[in-house]
N, C-alpha and C positions, 0 to 999 in steps of 0.2 A: 502496499500501503503507500503511494507516495502521498507524502504529506505537503499538503498544498499551504505555503506561504502567507501569514499575514498581511495583508498590503499596509506600505509603507505608511497611507497617512494615516491608517488607526493604530499601529502596531504602538505606538507609545500614550497613546489616550485613554483615560480610566474608562472602565465600562461603565455603564448606566444601571447601575447595582438595584435603584429601584424598581428596574425594567424587566430587569431578569431574576432579583430573586424574589416570592411573594408566597403566600401562603399555602400555595398548590406543591412546591417543594417541601421534600420533607425533611425535619429539624433544618429551615432554613438559618437558623441562628450562630450554625456552622460556618457562614459565608459571610457574617458582619462585617467581623474584625476588628471593633472597637472593644475591646477590652480593659479592662485595669492595668496599667503601664505602657499600653499604645503611647506615643508620645508622637507630633506632625512631626513628621520629618522632611526639609524641602527636597522637591525631585530633583530640579535642576543643580542644586548646590553639593549634591553628591559626585565625587572622583570617580565611587566606584558603586554599583546597584547590587545588590544581592539577592536572592531567593532562597530562603531555605525550605526546602521543598520534605515532607513528611510522605514517604508515601503509604498512607493509610488513612484512613475517615479521621475528621477534627477531635472527636474525644478522644482517641488514642493519641493521634500526633502531637496534639496540643497541652499534655500531660507528660510528653516525657522530656525527661529531668536535662539530657542533654544538647536536644533541640533550644529550648527557653536559654538554658548557659549560653552555649554560642552566638547566639540569636542576641540575644542583653551583650555581648562581649562585642561585637560587627556594630551593634549601635552605637558603641560607646568610644569608639576611634575618629577621629576626626577623618571628615572625606570619605567612610563610609555610610551606606543606608542597607539596611536589612529588611526583610518583606520575609514575608511565610507565606505557603500553599501545603495546600492538604489535597488527599485524592479525596474528589468528589462522589457523591452518591450517584447510583445507574441515573435517577431525575434530571440531577441536574449537566450530568454528562451529557445523555441525549440533546438535553436543552441546547448546551453549545455547540453541541455537533450540529443540530440543526438551524441553529441561528450565525453556524460560519464565524463562532467566537474561541478564542484561546481562553487555556485556563489562564487566571489572575491571582496576586497576591493579594491577602486578604484585607490588608491595612490602606496601598495606595489603588488597590482596585486596578491596578496595572496589567497589561496582558505578560504574561512571563517574557513572551520573544524582546520585550523592551530592557530586558536583565542585563549584565553584560555576565555576570555568573549563577548558575542555579546548583544547588545541590542537594543530593539525596540521603537519606539518611539509609544506609542499607544494612540492616538487622536480622536478618532471616533469610535465610537458602533459598525461597520461597518469592522473597520481596519484589525479585525480578518484574513481574509481570505486571505490579501495580505502576514501575516506574515507567513500565513502555505504555501503560493506558493514561497516565498524567505525560510523558513527554509528546505524545499523540495526540492527547487535549489542549497540551501547548502549542500545538501545531511548531514544533523542530521534528528535524530529521531525527529517527530513531539511533542511527549511526555515525558514530564521529566521524570516519569516512565522509559520510554525506553533506557535511557541513561548511566545504567549502574553504576558502583560505584568505577571506576578503579581513583586511583590516578589523581591530576589535571595535573599531568608532565608526565603522558603517552601519549606516540606520539599517539596512538588510542582512550584518550580520548575525549570526545566532550565537545564545548565550553559549559560554564553556558552560559544560555539562561536565559535574563531576558526582565522585560518591566516597560516601565516608563512612563508618560506621564499623561494627564488632567482624558481618559478614564480610564487608571491601576490603580489610584489614588482614582477613585470614587468607582468604582466596579470590583475588579477584578478577581469576582469567576466566569463568565462566559468565560476566556480564563484561568483559574487558572492550570488546568493541562495542558498546553504548556511551561509553565516556571517556572524554577528553583527558580528564587526569584522573585520580583516586587519591584519597587524605588518606596516612596509614598513621592509625590512633591516635594520639590525645588530637583535639580540636584548637585546644584555648590558644594557645602560639604561633601553630601553623597555618591558622587560617587566618588571621591578622599579616603573617606574611608572605600569605599567597595576592593577600588582596593588593601589598606594597608592589608586587611585581607588576600585579594587571595595570593598577593605575599608571605604572610607570609604561606601559606597551600599550596603553591607549592614547599616554603626553606624546610616545615618540611615533606612533601609528605603525606599531607592526604588526602582522600581520598573524592570521590564528596559531598557524606552523612557527611559527617563531617566536608567539607567547610561549609557547607551551614547551618549547624549547628553554627558557628562559626557566618556567615553574621546574621543569626534569632538574635540574638543578639544586633545589629548592629542598633541604630533607625531611624527608616523610614524602612526598610529593613521587608516585608513579604515572607515567605518562604514557598507555600502555600503545599509543601509535609509534612510539620508538624505539619500540621492543616487540621481537617476534621471538616463533619455535626454533629451536638450537636444530644441528642434524639429525638430534634423537627423535626431533616432534612433543618430546615432552618440556626440555629445558629451555625457559625461556631468558634471553639472549638480546641485548643493545644492540641495536641497527644502525648505528652511529656512533661515533668515536665521543669519548668526554662524559659517557652517561655511566651512571653507578653502575657495577652490575648489578647487584645485590642494594633494594633500597628497606633502609630502615627505619621501622617505625615509632613514632614520635611519643615521648611521653611529658606531662605536665602536672602541677600539684592543682591538688584540686579547689575550687574557688567559690565556697559557699555564697557569698556574698551575690553571685549570679542567678542562685537559684530561683529568686523574688521578683523574677523580671515580668511576668504576665497571670493575670488571673482570668480565667474565661467566665463569660455569662453563665453557658449550661455549663453541665456534671458532664463530667468528663470521666476516663478511666482510673486515675489516681486524684481524685479529685481533695487536692490537699499540699499544704507548703511540702516538699520536699530538700533535705537537705544532705548534702555528700559528709561522711565521718571518715571517709575511709576509701584510696581507689587501689587496684588491685590485691592479690590474694595468693598467698605463698605457700599453701594448704598442702598442694599437690595430690590433688585430685585426680588419677591420670585420665578420666573422661572430660574433663572440664577443661573444652577451650577459653572459656572468660577469664578462668584461675589461672591458666599459660600466657594469655596475652595479654593481661593488664600490670604485670610485674615491672618493675620490683612495687611492693608494699608501701604506700604511702600517705599515713597519718597526717588526719588535721588540727590542728591546734585546739585543744577543749575547747578556749574560751573564744575562740573566732566561730564555733559551732552554737555556743552557748547565744553570743550573740546575732548570728545569721537569723536565728530559729528565734528570739525576741523582737528582734526587729520586723524578720519575716512576717509572723502573728498579726504585728503592730498594724504592716503595709499593705496584708491581703487582705485581713478576715478572718481564713482559714478558723476553723473548728477542729480542724487535725492537723497534722505533722508528722515527716517519717522522717528517720536520719535510714539514711542508705549507704551502703555496701555490698558487700559479694559476701561479707559476712563479717555484719554488724557486729557479733561476739567477740572479734578478734580484734575491736578495737577496746584495749586496756583500757581507755579512760570513761567508755559508756556506762558505766553504773555513776560513775561522780559527775557525767557530763547530764544523765538523765536526768538524777536525785536534783540537781542545781534547777532545771526546767522545769521539773515538776515544783519545786519551790517557788520560785518567779513568775509561774503562772497558773499559781492554783485560782486565783481568782478569775480566771478568765473562761473555765469551761471549757476547755480543749483536752486532745487526749492524743497520746503519741501508737504510733506504730514503726512494727520493726519490721519491714520484710525478709531479712534472711535470718537464721539464728541458727547456731549450732547447740543442738539440745546438749553436748558434756558442759559446756559454758552453763545454759540458763540456771537461776540460783535465785536468790530473796531479792536482791537487791535489782535485779533486771524484772523481776516480779510485778515490783510497786510501781517500776514507772512506767509498763505497758500501760496504755488504755488511759484511764483518766474518771472523766463523766460517763464514755461510753466504752465497754471492756469489749477488744474486737476479741478473736481468734487469734488462734498461733498456731503458728505452720514450722515442724521441722523435716530435714530430710534425712534419713537413716540410708538413703540411696540402694541398698543392700539386705536379706531377711538373713542373713549367719555370717556369723564372725569370719570365717574364711575368703568370702568373695568382698565383704568390707575390707579387709587386707590387701587382698588382688588390685583393686581399686585405691587403695591408698587412704581413704573414709577418714583413717584415724581415730574409729569411734568403738567403743566397746558397748558390748550389752550391757554389763553396768552400769555405764556412763549414760544409755538411751534411757534406763528404765527411775533412775535418780533424777534426769530432768522430766519424765513425764509425772512421777509424784511431784515434786515441786511442782509444778504447774497446776498440778489439781488440790493441792493442798493452799492452793493463791487463789482458788475459786474457780479454774477451769476444767469443764467437762468436757469441750468437745476439741478434739485435736486432730489437726492439721498432717498427715505425714506424706513425704514423697518416698516414692522408690522405683527403680529402674528395672525392666528383664530384660535381657539379651546380650548382657556384660559381658566381657569377656574373660572367660573360667567358668561361667556359671554351671550348675548342673541343674537337674531338674529339684534335688532337694535343695537349693539355693533358692529357685520359684518357691517353693512350697513351704520355704524358710520366711515368706514373708506372711503367709496367712500362719505360720505360730510365732512369729513373732506380735504381730495383732493379739494373737492367743495370750499368749503369757503375760503384755503387756498389761488386758482386763482383765485377768486374772490375780497380778499381783499388786494392782490398784484397786482393787474389790473394798476393801475397808475403808478408801478413801471415799468412795460412791460410785457412779455409773462411769463407767469412760466411753463417749462417744467417738469413734475414727474417722473421719473423711479422708478416704486412700486418690492419691494420682497415681497410677502406674506407667510412667511413660516408659517408651521402647528407647534402647540406647541408637546413638548412631554415632560412628566416628568422624573426629570431628580436625582438621589440619592442627597443624602444630601442637598436638597433645601423643602420647605414649602409645596411644591407641589408633592414629592416625593408619597404621595399615591393616589395622583388624575387618573383618569380612561381617555383615549380615545378614540373614535370612529372613525374606516378607513370610515364605512360612513356616518356620521355625520361631517364627513371633507369635505367628495366629496360634499356631501348640502350646505354647507357652501362656500365652492369655487365657487358653481354654484349662488350662492343667491350673490356673491360678482360680478361677472363674468357680471351679468348684471348689477347690478347698476355702476359699474363703464366704461361699453360701453356709458353710455351715455353720457358722460366725455371726452372731445379732450384733446390731449397735453398730455396725458398717453401712459406712456408704462409700461405692466406690466407681471411679471412672477411671477408663481406659483410653490411652493416646489411638487415633487411627493409627493401623497401622499400614497403611495405602501410603500415607501422606511422608511417616517416618521414611520409605524407603524414597520418594522423589525427591526429601529433603537429604538425603545421604548421596544420590543421586548427582544430585547439582551441586553440595558442598563440597567435592572431593573430584571436580571436572574440572576439562580445561576449554579453551575456544572454541572448540569445536561442538561444546553449549549452545552457546551465544545462538545459532537458529531454531536448538527444541524450546528455549527460554520465547524467542519470537512465535513461534507456531505455536504452541501452550496458549497465549496471549491469545493471539488471533483465534484460535482454538475455546477460548470462553476460558482460561484459569485468570483468577485475580481475586484479591479478598481470600488467600488461598488457608493464611492462616485461621478463617472463620469457623466455625462447624457447619454452619449454613451451605458452605462453598464447596464442603467436601466430595459429593459424588462429583459436580459437576469439572470442578480442579487434576481429581484423578483421570477422569476419561481424558481432559484436554492433554493431562500431562504425558498418560499413557502412550494414546496416536500419536504425538508428537516423537517420544524418544522411540515407537518404532519406525515413525516413517525416516528418520534419521539412521535405523540402519544401527543404534545404538544399545541395543536392548543386551548385549553381556554385559554393559557398563567396561571400567577399567581393570577386570580380575588380575591381570599381567602387575598390576600396584599393591594388589591387598596378598593376605599372606593365608587368606582360608582361614578354615576354621581354628577354633583356641588349639586343639590338637594337633594341627599342622606344627604350630608355635612352637609347643611343645617336644615336636617332634625335632626339631631344626639343633643343630648344635650350635654352640657360643657362634662359632666363625660363619658359617651359616647364615645363622640370624643376621650380624652382623653386616654381611654382604648385600643380603636382601632389603636390608634399610638403607643403604649406602646408593641405591639406584634414585635416580631423580624423580621429583614430583611435581606437580603443576605449577607448587606454589612455595620452592627451593629459592626461588629469585625473591620473597619477600623476609625480609630480615626481622623476624620478629624480637629479633634478643637470646633465644633460647638457641644453645647448640644443641644441632642436629643428630650428635653424635649422643651426645646427654637424653635423647628422648627415645636411644634404640637402647642403650643400658637402661634407661627407667624399665620397659618393657621389660627388657630380660630379669629385673628385679619384680616387676608384676607377676613373671611366672613362676619366681621361686616365692612370692604373695610376702615378699621384703617390706616393710613399714620405712617410710622415709618421713624424717621427722620436718615440721613447719622452719624453715631456715627465716623466719621473722622472730624468733625467737628462741632456736637452738643454732645447732652450725651449718655454715653455709652449703648448698647441696649441688653445690660448682654448677648451676643450670646454664651459666653465659651470661646471662641477664644484665648482673649487677657492673657497672662502670662505670665511666667518663661520661658517656654518649647517652643511657638510660637512666642513667642514676642510682641510687642503693636504696635499702630499704629502709624505711623512716616509721620508725616504732617509739612512739611517745608513751612512756610509763604512765600506770596510774596511778591518777591524782588522791587525795585522799577524798571519802564517800560525803558528802555534806551530811548533817543533819536532817532527818526528813522531818518537815513540818506536817502537822495533820490537812489532810485536805479534806474539804466541808464540800455539802452538796451547791450547786451553783442558787446566788439569791433568787428566793422565790416570795418574797414581801410581794404585796398587789397594793402599794401607796397610793399610784396616780395613776387614773385611764386616760389617754390624749386620742384624739380624734384629729385625723389628717386627711385634707384632701389631695387628691394626687392627679397629676396629668401622666399619660405612658405613650408616648409619641415616637415616631420617626422609625428607626431598625430596632428599637426595644420593643415592638408589639410583633416582635417575632420571635419572643421569644417565649416560652410558655409559661403556665402560671406556677409549678413545678419551681421551675428556674429563678421565674419571679421574687420566689419567695428567698430561694438561696442566696440571691443578689442582697433584698434586703436586708438579710440575718447578717450577710458580710459586712455590710456597709453599715450598721448595727455597731460592730466590732469598732470599725474601724473611728467611730465616733467616738468611744468613750462611753455612752451614756446608761446611768446605773439603771438597764434594763433586767425586766422581772423572766425567770425564768419558770416554765413547766418543771414537773421535777419527772420521778420515775427512769428508765434506762436511757432514754433519747432526750434529756432535756433540752429543751427549744424555747426561743422568744415569745413572750406571750405578745403575739403581733397575729393579726385578723384582717385577711382580706374581704370586702363587704361581698363581690359577687365577681368569679376569677372570667378574666377576660379572657375571650378563644381566642388560639393562636394566629397571629395576622391583623389582630383589630386592634385599634388606635384608640385609645381611652382619655377624654380629655376633663373629664368629670368624674372621679373615683376616689372610694374612701377606703380606710384603715385603721383600725385601733390599735395601739402602742401602749402597751403596761410596762410604769418605772416601779422601782422600790423606792426610789424618797422624790418629792413633789419639786419639781422644774419650771419656771414661769414658760407657757407654752411657744413662744415666740424663739424663745432661744432652744428649745429640742427642735422646732421647724429647722431652724437657723443652722445648728450643729449636724445635722443629719442631712441637712442639704450638702454640708460641701464635703460631704462623701461621695454622692448618686452620682453618674453618669450623669448629662444636661438633658438627654431626654427623659429621664423620667423628676419633673417636677412638685414640690411639696407646694401647694396653692394655699392652705390653710391650717391650723392648729387650732384645740381650742379642747377645755376639760372635761367629760361628760362624766359620769356614776362609775364607779370603780366597779363596782358588783351591780351592777344594772344589767338590761338584756343584751343579747348578745349583739354584735354589727349586722348580722345577715338577718335578725327579728327585725329589725328597725326598716329593713327597706321596703319600699313602695312600689316603686317603677324605674324603668328602667328610659333612655331615651336614644333614640339611635340615628345617623346618618347612612342610609345605605345604598350604593351605585349599583343600579344592577345592570349590564350589557348582555346578548343577544353573541352565541359563537361566532368565530368568523364568516362571510358569507350566508348569513342569517339577519334578514333585513329588522330595524327596530319596527313595533307596533307607529302606530300614530300618536300626534296627543290627545286623540278624544277616546280611542280604545283603550289608551292607559286610564285614562279616568273611569271610565266603565268599570273596569277591570277593580281599579282601586275599589271604586263604590259598591261593587257587588262583593267585594270581599267583606269588606266591611258590613254588610247587611247579611252576612251568611250569622246561622243562627249554631253552626257547627265548622269546627274545621279542626280533623282527627288527624294526629302526625303514629304513623306505626314507625318504627324503629327496635332494634335491638336491643337488650340490655348487654351487659358485661361477657356476661356467660354465652350470649349469640342467643340466648332465647327470644321471640317476638314478645313486643307490649305494645301496647295501644295509648291514647294518652290523648284527650279534647283539649284543645288549644281554644277555645273562641274565646273565651274570659280572660286571656291572655294579652288579646288582643285590644288594646282603649283607644289609638289613634291614628292615620295612618294620612301622611299630605303627600304631596309633589305641588313645590312651589315654580316651577316654569310658567312662566305666564307664555302659551302657546296659541294658535288656532288650534280647532281640534284636526283640523285635517293634516298638519304640520308634523314631519317627521323629527324628533330629537337629534340634533346634530351626534349628540355623544351619550357616555351611560345616562342613563336617568338617575335623579338622585333621588331620593323617597326620606320623608321625615317618619319617625316609628316610635310611639308610646307604650309599653308594652310593661300589664302589671307583672311584679315579681310575687310567689305564692311566699308561704311559709318555710318551705323546706327549699326554697333560695333558686328555685323552676322560673323561665321565662321564653319569651321567646327567641329564637334563633335565627340570624342572619338567610339562611339556608331554607328555612321552612318557609319563611315570607317567598324567597326567591320559587319555592316549588310551586305554593296554592298561585300565586299571579302567574306563573306559569301555564298552570291549568286552563285559567280563565282567558288570557291571550293567546294559546295555540302554539306558544313558540319558547324555544328554549331559554332558559337565561343562568346567567353567571353572575354570582355578586364577585364587582369589582373591590375600589377602596372602601373599606367599612371602617367605622368609626362609632363608639357610645359615647355621645355628645355628654350625658347628665346620668348619676343614677340619685334616685328621690328619696330619700330619708322622712319619715314621719316628721311632721314640722318638733312636737318637742323634743326629739333626740337630737335633731342636731346641734352644734356649739361648734364657734371657731373666731377666727378675728372675722367680723362682718357674719355674725350666724346666719345661718340660712339653712336651704334643703340641697341644697348643693355646692360642690366644695367652694366653689368660687361667690360662694356666698349671693 
């Protein structure tokens, strides 16, 4: 498929978002791009314009910590501008194609071809199909070879396309033809250096290829077009003199301050403040690629963590924060940092989560700092079901340590714990598979004196990864299926368990792509064209597997790369030391990527695995001689454990109900595209930022005592809305309004504020009516009725004695409701002769009653009834609720009245 370029005149112009995005688009707030933390950045003043594009839907990408940190760093640099883009859902993708519009940056709303650099995060082996989808939607040629050699500042020059992230660093070869360059390793220092090179290239008028030659000299930058397969067809070698034979990945010190850059208006996958406390892991788990590729370990200073969390919670208004590391428990300062944060944030009703913990380090101190007002679940990863297999993979965990950690968790009040296990690990036997069930049974029995232990198990399939001692291992899809069935049978005998098994088919494709070479680029493209995409989502499994298997078969690569694999574990055991060393010396597609790990050390560690020899953690014991530490990549930085502060008592959030205020507000513009629940989340966060003495509910999940009168439907503006807020101390209403408004986005304006009876009727019980402005139009190609017919239809509707409405409830059951009593008035204010046809959408003014249950009329109901009387289909256009009318005696505020504006 040839990608048509964006016309030059339109290439840099912002799109009309109001025309493109409306309530018919699924979750339209994904695309509005004015989250908290976004600052206006002059387009024309920037020397280099970046778009960091995360190839997943917004809810995933906008909560990715690396994405946020790099975005924040680039925007802090003089002369650099950084926007963001995400994979649109299918409905918006179809609309972009239909209208021949390019995918755009969510802040500037400029088409992606207008940027100088587009960076993709490649963090998953199957993420390449999403990247191709985004490139095509951006109307950029898919392959680097097809992007020409124009000077970078030429109006028709495509952006430089690069990838970064774990998969890009691990083995970029399957994706190499799609990218102009690859950023290897940490990007905090690397991306600014790239920006300087590109800025100079633009000033000098350099061509694309000359710019890429300059970028290839930047440590950590790999330009695939300047490299190619050597004589053996596997080894990647430079095609020009002066290029490094191996490209060393970059490392950087974590920068926790940049974690607080953005606060989305909608709920995301990780809907919390996340602060990195340690980068790198030296545990040496032989299956774990992140642990190998992020060495050395680098701790963040405890005071920097505390300051970043405290300031971040104040600036963002989040109710939860997370401390992030590959293994949080190996951050020795964790108990002291956690207790100090709990003490400082004790009055703020916040909770702490830790995404990754080692069960052998879980103790009373960590149990104390977790949770808060809301206690989340606990997750541990024993990985294997027997001690023998845990020694083979170098997990460094004993059965006694696992039991002690689980008992500590239960003694601290946890009754449901999630455990991660893998099947298919090298050296695994049926006894090891069944050992997972035995481990679960033993844990439940040994903890019975503490209560009922419920376990949620995730059983994933081991896939060998580059740059690990198991990179030469083989996996078998059929063997995975057999072992899953074996384990399912054993687990059925246990109670109190929920189990999730990873799809075997997708694991096989991950393995195929993750250890492939450049021959896979056509396969990735063919899989995408066949429908692969969003491959990490469960709902896509059938389509994804069919697309990938078809593409692999068509390419004649069904046999994969078995020559580079050593076969079953028994085959490795049969090899003598010399033969195994010789096998491991053969070239691999990723040998030109210098991760710092000595390939000979990986082969030696494979031999240690065959002997079930455990290698100690070099952060805390002697050096394991892996090859990483040195002047280029640095050394382990381990901060000793500071003293643990005294634990201050943790009380429930303030719940006194001293004052109740009623505020009128307007929600307009792009904020109309966020849902009612997201509006509540936005208001809660702004209240936290305001510092107002808000009263909270009790129970497991305390919430502000905040009520909105009647939820606004998605996509509807409201210019006369009401909300009630309760405080723990009395303040002047005008002060509350002013302090809260200072934290709100400009599209949400507080119009009035007044005091009402604290324990009086709820706001919803005070509603009488809703006033609407509703624009109605016919579909394209269908003429609007004349003014006379509109008047007749409106009169007939008002004269009706019955207006039944039939739909289904949340469970899909049919229901019917009589709505005539809710229709109070309907007017068309246009002054047209009866025979004239309106020039545009017809705007009607509706008054509808609100019943005690909070039910009223909806615009689509009015469109349906009028359509029946006019004999033509009608579609709601711009919708606005102009006022919510309260009972006269219930209204309060500055200039009291029954509408927020008095």
